[in-house]
C-alpha positions in Angstrom: 137.0 305.9 272.1 133.5 306.1 273.5 132.4 304.3 276.6 130.3 302.0 274.7 133.2 300.9 272.6 135.5 300.6 275.6 133.0 298.2 277.4 132.5 296.1 274.1 136.4 295.9 273.8 136.6 295.0 277.4 134.1 292.2 277.1 135.9 290.9 273.9 139.1 290.8 275.6 137.6 288.9 278.7 136.0 286.4 276.4 139.2 286.1 274.5 141.4 285.6 277.5 138.6 283.0 279.1 138.6 280.9 275.8 142.5 280.7 275.4 142.7 279.6 278.9 139.8 277.1 278.6 141.9 275.6 275.4 145.0 275.5 277.2 143.5 273.6 279.7 140.8 271.4 277.8 142.2 271.5 274.3 140.5 272.6 271.3 137.0 273.1 271.5 134.7 271.1 269.5 131.4 272.8 268.2 129.6 269.8 267.4 130.2 268.1 270.8 127.0 269.3 272.4 125.0 268.1 269.4 126.8 264.7 269.0 126.3 263.8 272.7 122.5 263.4 272.9 122.7 261.6 269.3 125.1 258.9 270.7 123.1 258.6 273.6 119.9 258.3 271.7 121.7 255.7 269.2 123.1 253.3 272.1 119.6 253.6 273.8 117.8 252.5 270.5 120.8 249.8 270.1 120.0 248.4 273.8 116.2 248.5 273.4 116.6 246.4 270.0 119.0 243.9 271.4 116.6 243.3 274.6 113.6 243.0 272.3 115.5 240.6 269.9 117.1 238.7 272.6 114.0 236.4 273.4 113.6 235.7 269.7 117.4 234.8 269.4 116.8 232.5 272.3 113.9 230.9 270.8 115.6 230.4 267.4 118.7 228.9 269.2 116.3 226.7 271.2 114.7 225.3 268.0 117.7 224.4 266.5 119.1 222.7 269.7 115.9 220.8 269.6 116.0 219.8 266.0 119.6 218.4 266.7 118.4 216.7 269.8 115.6 215.1 267.6 118.0 214.0 264.9 120.1 212.3 267.6 116.9 210.7 269.2 116.1 209.3 265.7 119.5 207.9 265.2 119.6 206.1 268.7 116.2 204.6 267.9 117.3 203.3 264.5 120.3 201.9 266.3 117.9 200.3 268.6 115.7 198.7 266.2 118.6 197.4 264.4 120.1 195.9 267.4 116.8 194.4 268.5 116.3 192.9 265.1 119.9 191.4 265.2 118.7 189.7 268.5 115.8 188.2 267.1 117.7 187.0 263.9 120.3 185.6 266.0 117.9 183.8 268.1 116.3 182.3 264.7 119.6 181.4 263.5 120.4 179.5 266.8 117.3 177.6 266.6 118.2 176.4 262.9 121.8 175.7 264.1 120.3 173.5 267.1 118.1 171.9 264.5 121.0 171.3 261.9 122.9 169.2 264.7 120.1 166.9 264.9 119.8 166.4 261.3 122.1 164.5 259.0 119.8 165.7 256.0 120.8 169.2 256.4 122.5 171.0 253.6 122.5 174.5 253.9 120.9 177.5 256.0 119.7 180.4 253.8 118.2 184.1 253.9 115.1 184.9 251.9 115.8 187.6 249.5 112.4 187.8 247.6 108.9 186.6 247.4 106.6 186.4 244.6 103.7 188.9 244.8 101.6 186.7 242.4 98.5 185.5 244.0 98.9 181.8 242.2 102.7 181.2 241.7 103.7 180.9 245.4 107.5 181.3 245.0 110.5 182.5 247.0 114.1 183.1 246.3 117.0 182.0 248.8 120.6 183.2 248.6 122.1 179.5 248.4 122.7 177.8 245.1 124.2 174.7 243.7 127.8 176.2 244.9 126.6 175.6 248.2 125.2 172.1 247.6 121.8 173.0 247.0 119.9 171.0 244.1 116.7 170.9 242.4 113.9 169.1 244.4 115.5 169.3 247.7 113.1 169.9 250.6 113.1 173.6 252.2 112.0 174.1 255.8 112.0 176.2 258.9 112.3 175.5 262.8 108.4 175.1 262.6 108.1 172.7 259.4 108.0 172.3 255.7 107.6 175.2 253.5 108.5 173.8 250.0 111.2 172.4 247.8 113.8 174.0 245.4 112.4 174.4 241.9 115.7 175.8 240.5 119.0 176.0 241.7 121.6 178.6 240.3 125.1 179.4 241.2 124.3 181.6 244.4 120.6 181.6 244.3 117.6 179.1 244.2 114.0 179.4 243.8 111.6 177.7 246.1 108.3 176.5 245.2 106.0 176.8 248.4 103.6 174.0 249.5 100.8 176.6 249.1 101.5 176.9 245.4 98.7 175.2 243.0 101.3 172.9 241.3 102.7 171.8 244.8 101.9 168.3 246.3 103.7 166.4 249.1 102.9 162.9 250.7 101.8 163.4 254.4 100.6 161.2 257.2 98.8 161.7 260.6 101.2 162.0 263.5 98.7 160.1 265.4 97.1 157.4 263.8 99.6 157.0 260.8 96.9 157.1 258.1 98.1 158.8 254.7 96.9 161.5 252.2 98.3 164.0 249.7 98.8 167.5 250.5 98.0 169.7 247.5 98.3 173.7 247.3 95.5 175.8 246.7 97.2 179.1 245.6 95.9 180.4 249.3 97.4 180.6 252.5 96.5 177.0 253.3 96.3 173.5 251.5 93.9 170.6 251.2 94.3 166.9 251.7 93.3 164.5 248.7 93.2 161.0 248.3 94.2 158.4 250.6 92.7 156.2 253.7 92.9 159.1 255.8 90.1 161.1 254.5 87.5 159.7 256.6 89.1 159.5 259.8 90.5 163.0 259.8 89.4 165.4 262.6 90.2 169.2 263.5 93.5 169.4 265.1 95.3 166.3 263.6 99.0 167.0 263.2 100.3 166.1 259.8 104.2 165.2 258.9 105.7 164.1 255.8 105.5 160.3 255.2 108.5 160.1 252.7 106.3 157.8 250.2 106.7 160.5 247.3 110.5 159.7 247.1 111.1 163.5 247.4 110.8 165.0 250.9 112.5 163.2 254.1 110.0 161.6 256.2 109.0 163.1 259.6 109.1 166.9 258.9 106.1 168.6 260.5 103.8 170.1 258.0 100.6 171.4 259.5 97.4 170.6 261.1 93.8 170.2 260.0 91.8 173.2 260.8 88.7 172.9 258.9 86.8 169.4 258.2 83.5 169.5 255.8 81.5 166.8 254.6 80.7 167.2 250.9 77.1 166.7 250.1 77.5 165.0 246.6 80.5 162.7 247.6 81.5 160.7 250.4 85.0 162.4 250.4 85.3 165.2 253.2 86.8 168.7 252.5 89.9 168.9 254.7 91.7 172.1 255.0 95.3 172.4 256.5 96.9 175.3 258.0 100.8 175.1 257.6 103.1 175.5 260.6 105.4 177.7 258.9 103.7 180.8 257.2 105.8 181.9 254.1 104.9 185.6 254.7 106.7 185.5 258.0 110.0 183.6 256.9 113.1 185.3 256.9 115.5 182.2 257.1 115.1 178.7 255.8 117.1 175.3 255.9 117.6 173.2 252.9 117.6 169.6 253.4 117.7 166.3 251.5 116.7 162.8 251.5 119.7 160.4 252.6 119.3 158.5 249.3 119.4 161.5 247.0 
């Protein structure tokens, strides 16, 4: 064996002994360990970088969802607040009607308005009380402020009200101050006119009108409205007397049905 061969054999023997000693201490060698370690490090670094990049966007999305939920809760609270306020206002109106009821022997029923006619000329509304509640045709309908019309038709649980502003409506009235009389007629608008009677020449703006009871239909003494326009006609001695009603039908939610004592 040459010296070169002896040297190579000696190196191989030393390497083998060293390898066997390392494996006995550390376990079997993993040739890919030195390749996998940097790859794992790079993967962890990339994952961490992606997480920190995504983190603000995740927080923004979570904040948006939280804001949306809070908005829904706020809207629900606002609806409840509105319902609560409406109930308070409604209870106040009903309390006023109840107080009026206790002073009126003509009282028949308190009702809610369930619909109103959109027609310009036919001024009607429907209430949720009918003949099973004691409501009858031609009974007067009013609010705390004053008269609004009469029962045109009574069904079992609903009734149709003909408003004073309807073109076919009329009611006998008189001045609350000087007691002179006239007839109030509807014009199909938001107001009425006075016709016929000794009151025509004496009327002035601001005069208060109440029912006279002379038409054998409406109870006497119900507030109706006040004169807001007085115009002298050019071709006749009569004046054009425009009356604004105390109760605006467009703003009414509850009404009271009353009757004459002799009906």
